[in-house]
C-alpha positions as CSV (number, residue, x, y, z in Angstrom):
1,M,-12.1,17.7,9.0
2,G,-11.6,14.2,7.6
3,D,-11.8,13.0,4.1
4,N,-15.5,14.1,3.2
5,K,-15.3,13.7,-0.5
6,V,-18.6,13.3,-2.3
7,K,-20.3,13.7,-5.7
8,I,-22.8,16.4,-6.1
9,Q,-24.8,18.0,-8.9
10,Y,-23.4,21.4,-9.9
11,G,-24.1,23.3,-13.3
12,G,-25.9,20.2,-14.7
13,H,-23.0,18.0,-14.0
14,Q,-21.9,15.5,-11.5
15,V,-18.7,17.0,-9.8
16,D,-16.4,16.2,-7.0
17,A,-16.9,18.2,-3.7
18,T,-15.8,18.3,-0.2
19,L,-18.4,18.3,2.5
20,I,-17.4,21.1,4.9
21,D,-18.6,21.1,8.6
22,V,-20.1,24.3,9.8
23,N,-18.4,25.3,13.1
24,Q,-20.5,28.2,14.3
25,T,-23.9,29.5,13.3
26,S,-26.0,32.6,14.0
27,E,-29.5,32.4,12.4
28,R,-31.4,35.6,12.9
29,W,-35.1,36.1,12.2
30,N,-36.2,38.4,9.4
31,E,-39.5,40.0,10.4
32,Y,-42.1,41.4,8.2
33,F,-44.9,43.6,9.4
34,L,-48.0,43.4,7.4
35,E,-50.8,46.1,7.2
36,D,-53.4,43.7,8.8
37,G,-51.3,43.6,12.0
38,S,-49.7,40.2,11.4
39,V,-45.9,39.6,11.7
40,L,-44.3,37.0,9.5
41,K,-41.0,35.7,10.8
42,M,-38.6,33.7,8.5
43,K,-35.0,32.5,8.7
44,L,-32.8,30.4,6.6
45,V,-31.1,27.5,8.3
46,L,-28.1,26.0,6.6
47,T,-28.0,22.2,6.7
48,K,-24.9,21.3,4.5
49,V,-22.0,23.0,2.7
50,Y,-20.0,21.6,-0.1
51,R,-16.9,23.0,-1.7
52,V,-16.7,22.1,-5.3
53,D,-13.2,20.8,-6.1
54,E,-11.2,22.9,-8.6
55,Q,-14.0,25.3,-9.3
56,Y,-13.6,29.1,-8.6
57,D,-15.8,32.2,-9.2
58,G,-14.6,35.3,-11.0
59,D,-12.8,36.6,-8.0
60,G,-10.8,33.4,-7.5
61,N,-12.9,32.3,-4.5
62,P,-13.8,28.6,-4.2
63,V,-17.3,27.7,-5.2
64,Y,-19.6,26.5,-2.4
65,V,-22.9,24.7,-2.8
66,M,-25.3,25.1,0.1
67,Q,-28.4,23.3,1.2
68,S,-30.8,25.0,3.5
69,T,-34.2,25.2,4.6
70,N,-36.6,28.1,5.6
71,V,-38.4,28.1,9.0
72,T,-41.4,30.3,9.4
73,A,-43.6,31.7,12.2
74,I,-46.7,33.7,12.1
75,N,-48.0,35.9,14.8
76,C,-51.5,37.5,13.7
77,P,-54.1,39.4,15.6
78,Q,-56.8,37.2,17.3
79,H,-59.7,38.6,15.0
80,L,-57.9,37.0,12.0
81,K,-57.8,33.5,13.5
82,R,-60.3,30.9,12.6
83,L,-62.3,29.4,15.4
84,D,-62.9,25.7,15.6
85,S,-66.5,24.4,15.9
86,T,-66.4,24.6,19.7
87,G,-65.6,28.3,19.6
88,G,-61.9,27.7,20.5
89,L,-58.7,28.0,18.7
């Protein structure tokens, strides 16, 4: 890990932070089964992690600020899908 010092917004202020590399990930899908037969799948994908310099939580742990995005997928029964004007999907 090199010198990855940056400025970020935290708690309404610009603070010093360190960009931390993520060495290993395991992003599992959350699956939600709906009454109409559809299955919604979602997972959070971590994109960046910052450790706020000289900031600690109530247990003494360093404060981390994370950036992420949600990925979604839908699997629904055929009868719920809208057909295009040619009768196909």
